[in-house]
N, C-alpha and C positions, 0 to 999 in steps of 0.2 A: 452605596448599594451593598446589601448584606450578602456575604458569601454563603453558598449552600452548606448544609450541616456536614456532609461528607468531606468537603474541602476543609472546613474548620477542624474536623477531627484529624484529618491527614496532616495539617500544619501543626496541630498540637502534638501528634505522635512523632513526627519527623523533625520538627524544628524546636518547639518550645521545651519539650521534655529533655532532649539531649542538651540544650543550652543550660537549662537549670541544673542538670546532673553535672555537667562540666564545671559550672560555677561553684556548686557545693563541694566538688572534689578539690578545686583550686583553693577555696577558703580553708578546707580541712588540712591542707598540706603546707600552709604558710605560717610563719612565726609572727603572729600579730602582737604578742607580748613584747617581743624585742622592738617592734616598731613603736609601741607605746612608750617604752623606756627611753627611746631616742628623743621623742617629743618632750618627755619630762625633764631630761638632762639638758635640753637645748641643743642637741646635736642635729646635724643635717640628716633627716630621715632618708633611708634607702627605700626606694619604691621601684618595682614591686617588692614586697617583703621577701626576706630570704626563706628558704625551705626549712622546715622543722628538722631538728636533729634528734637522734635517739630512735627508739623502736616506733614503727608505724602503728597507728591506731587501728583497731579492728574494722572500723568503717572504711578507712582508706585501703586497707589490705583487701577487704571484700570487694570494694569498687574496682580495684585494679585487676583482681581475678575475674570479675564479671566482664570487664572490658577485654581482657585477653581471651576469654571464652567466646565473647561475641565476635571478636576479630577472627578467631579460628573458624567459627561457624560461617561467617560471611565469606571467608576465603574458600572454604569447601563449597559453599553455594555458588560462588562465582565460577569455580572450576567445573562443577556439575552443569551449570547453565551453558558454559562454553562447549562442553562435550555434547549436550543435547542440541545446541545450535548447529554444531558441525554435522551431527547425525541427520538433522532435519534438512540441512542444505544438500547433503548427499542424496537423501531420498527424493527431494524436490528435483534435483538434477536428473536422477534416473527417471522420474515420472515425466519430466519435460522431454527427454529423449524418446520415451515411449509414445507420447502424444505426437511428436514429430513424425514417427514412423507410421502413425495411423491417419495422417492428414489426407483427406480426399477433396476433390474439387468437383463442383456441380455447376454447369452453365445454366443461367437463369433465362428461360425463354418465356416471354410474356405473350398473351393473346392480343389481337388487334384492338380489342375494346377494354383491355385491362388498364384502368386508371384508378388512382387512390388519392384521397385527401391526405395532406401532410400529417394531420392529426391521427388519422388511421394508421399511417406508416409508423408514427411514434408509438402507438398502442401495440402494433405488431412486434416491434423490436423490444418493447417492455415485456411482452409475453415471452419472447425468445430468451431475454436476459433472465427472467424468472425460471424458465425451464432448464437452462444450462448452468444456473448459479449453484454453488455448493455452499455447505455450511462452513462456519468459521474454522472449525478444527480440520476439516478436509482441505480448505484453502491453505492453512498453515502447514499441513502435512505433505500434500502433493501438488499444491498450486491451484490457481483458478482455471476454469475452462474458458475458451475464447473462440471466436470465429473471425474471419476476414472477408471483407467485401472488396472485390477486385474488378477493375476495368482494364481490359486488354485491347490494345491495337495490334493486330496481326499484320504479317507481311502483305496480305492481300487487301489492306486498308479497311478490313472489317472491324467492328467494335463488338466485343463480347463482355457480358456481365457474368461474373463467376463468384461463387461463394466457396470458401475454403474452410474446412473444419475437420476435427476427428470424425471418423465414419460413424461412431456410435451416437453422435449428436444429430444425425440426419433427420430423424423423426421429429426431434424437438424444434428443428429449424423449418422443416418442410410444412408442418401443421399451420403455424401462424402465417406463413407466406401464401399457402393455398387459401386461407381464409381472407387474406388481403387481396390477392389476385386469383379469381376463380379459375382462369384458364392457364395458369402458370405451369411450366414444366421444368423439372430439375434433371438435367442430362449429365450423367457422370462423365468426367474427363480425366484422362490419365496424365500423370506427370505434372510438371510445372513449366511455365513459359521460358523460352530462351533469354528473354530480357531480364530475368531474375539474376543473371550472372553479375550484373553491375547494379548495385543498390545505393540509392541516395535516401537517407532518412530525414524527414521533415518533422519539426515539432512546432506546436502552437506557441505563439508569443505570449498569450494571456494565460490565465489560470484555467485548469481543466473544467471548472464549473461554468465557464462562459462558452456558449454554443456559437456555431457559425451563423452569423446573421444574414438574412436575406431581406429583400424589400418587403414592404407591408403587404399583408394578405398572401404571402408566398407567390407573388406574381412572377418571380424569377427563381428558377431552380439552380442550385449550386452544381448539381450533377450535370446539367446541360452545358454549363460553362466549362466544366472539367472535360467532358467529352469533346467539345469544340476545340479545346486547347490541345489535347493529345492527338486529335485528328490532324493537326498541323505538322506533326512529325513525319519522317520518311522511313524510320525503322520500327522494329517491334518495340512497344512501350507498354508498361503495366503500372497501374496505380493501385496500391493496396492500403486499405484502412482496417486496422486490427481493432476489434471491439472486445473488451474484457469487462464483464459485469463487476461493478464495484461492491465492496463489502456493505453489509447492512447498516453499520454505524455511519457510513458516508451518506447514505440516503436519509437516515434520520437526522 
């Protein structure tokens, strides 16, 4: 299979040209005449050939100066890149703290007849992801936006569905949800649950591109099993699923 043109050009510039340049420099700095005389006199040749004595040729001197200049430029570039990376990390940390201070929670109250097909739910969340997504340079500079889906079991054994996100994302989240569930209500809630004092983080065993599988035709909902499981507890319990829109190149 033939590699793309940009890959071949990259290999040519980063691999083949430096190898050829290093080979030419090696050949120019070795005493090949001395190696030939050893063969003619029947002596055991020394390999690799010894370095040339005397003044350096202009080609070798120019090549060494070019290598020194390139090394200085690369060193300066590496130092500049480290400084920029440190600055970006500091700005991202500041933006993260700012987002944490603006987090609000809204309880999701559905109507009696509010039901949705799983495919419509997927389309709604794709709309939310598109509305809260940021461009690549904004993601690099201040980090991506996100929201969290939460299920809380309170001390009175009630189950509450909550959405947590920065307050300025409320309209971007509320619009697709109201289109999905016509009678939905988003009721603002203050603070965070007491169960958040002890946190257990769970990670998927498989790659992120694999979704949680249900039975055929969505006959069994994962959320119903989760609610039934947390209802078995006796204390306050919260389950939080944080959703962050992926970069554009991931989708492509």
